[in-house]
N, C-alpha and C positions, 0 to 999 in steps of 0.2 A: 404122544406129549402132551398136558394137559394144555386146556389157553384158556388164560385166564384173561381180560378186560379190566378196566383200574379205571372208577368214578373221585372224584372229588369235590368234596363242595369246601372249596382254602378257606373261604372263613372261620372259622371254627377249628378249625386241626390248625392251623399260623397261631391260632394263639393254645395250646394248646403242644405247635414243638415249644412257641416262647416259652414257656410257663419254663424247657426242662433246659432248657440253654442253648436254644439253633436259630438262629434269625431270622427264618423265616421257615415251612414247613419242608421239609429236603423231600421234595418230587422226585429228584432223577437220584438220592440214596434209597427212597422206600422205590423208587421201581426197578431198581437189582436188587433190592431187599427181594416185594412178588417173586423177583426171574428167579427165582429158586432152580434150584435142580427138576428138568422135562419141568418149566412151567415155557409156554409159550403166552410170553405178556406182547397180546395185538395192540390195543387198542390200549392212551389213558387219554381220561376229558377232565376238566380244573376249571370251575367257574376261576371264574376273573370278571368283580365289580366296580360296577366302569361308578362312581361321584361326586359330582362337581359342588363343589360346598359355596356357592357367591354363582352369583351370576353372570358380574364378571365378566371381564376377558379373555387378560390373564390369566384367570381362578381356571378357567376353561382351558385354558390354553396350556398352567398348566401340570393339568389330571391330567390331563391331554397325552402328556411328554411322556410323564410316569407313570398312564398303565400300561401301554405303547412299550413304558424297557422293562416294567414286570410279564408285559406279557412274552416278547423276544424272550426275556429270558426262562418264560414256560415250562415254550418253542423250542431250548438249546437244552433243555432238562427233556427236552421226549415224551411235551405232553403235548397233546391238541387244546387250542382255548378255547372255552362263549365265553364275550359278553354281555355279564348280565346288569344294560347301563339302570342304575336308583332312575327315582323319577321322585320328584317334592311335593312329599302332600297337600296341600294346601293352610296344615300349619307350622310350615321347614321341616314336620321330617323328613324322609326318606325311602320308603320303600322297595325293594332290592324287590326282582325275581329269578334267587340268583336257585334256586330252591327248583322254578318249574322248568328250568333252565336247565338245568343237569337230568333231568328227573327224563328232556324231551331228548335227549343229544342219549345218553346216555340207556336210553327202550329202545329205540329208530338200531344206531352201534350194535348191540347187541343181537336183538329178532335180524341183521343185514350177517352182522362177521361170526353169530351161534359159536360164542367162548363155552363151556363147558362151570365156568367160575365169571362173579362179577365183584368183584369185593369194591365195595364202598366204601369210603372212608366220608362216616355220617353219623350221625349218631340221633337226626330228626325225625317224630314219625313224623314227616308229613311221607316220607323215599318210603310208607308202609306197601301201599298202593301195587309200588312200582317191582318191586321185592316179591306179591306175591303174580304178579304178571307176569313178572321171568321168569319166576320158581309155575303154572302155569302153560311153561314154554319151554320147561327138560334146562332152565338154569340157574344151575347154585348162585346164590348169593352170600358172600361172607362179606361180611360185617366190618370194618376199623371202627376205633372209637375207643375213648374208655367205654368196657364197662355198667359201671355203675349209670352211666350219660347217656346211656343205650332206651332210648323208649321203648317202652315193652308190648309195642304194637307191630312193631318193627326189629324187637329181636324175634317175637311168636310166626314171624317171618322167610328169620330170614335161616337156612342151614347155616352158620354160628359165627361167631361175637371171635374175633381177631382185642384185646389189648393195645391202646394204638403208644400206653405209652412206653412199653415191650416195645416193640419194634424202633420207633426213634430211642430211647437209651439200646438198646442193638443196633441201632447205625450210629449212632455218639453222636458230642451235641454239637457238637464244630463243625460243616457243614458249606 
């Protein structure tokens, strides 16, 4: 049986899913699609950005409740959530660490669990060094993204690219 690990960069995946009529990225349905015949999906990792809109106690409390609600829904769908707190920059913008946190969690899990494949739902070139490191360890990576959005360095490192739109359309629009 082929063992796979699924790692999801949730923010861009949510955007694509919403464009195609899903209320959010359908983690459970995607897990079921990937865990087809002859596949043991041994872990699902998902980053969840925690952002604070204002520094008021009310805003902080409301965002914490929202974050916890989404975290629980993702865990119910079978995912292990990787919290990624956003930090406020001096100019008021946010810097988030979700890509770096997903890289660390994916690498450590893959090297511990030894899947045959990592399915990486992301298109950002920041993931290319991780994919090369997985490849060096004998673990192949399939990129789940819009092919035209996959960074060229990530495409070169990957085993293959799976079209995210096709996968989401196969699942259906309202989960």
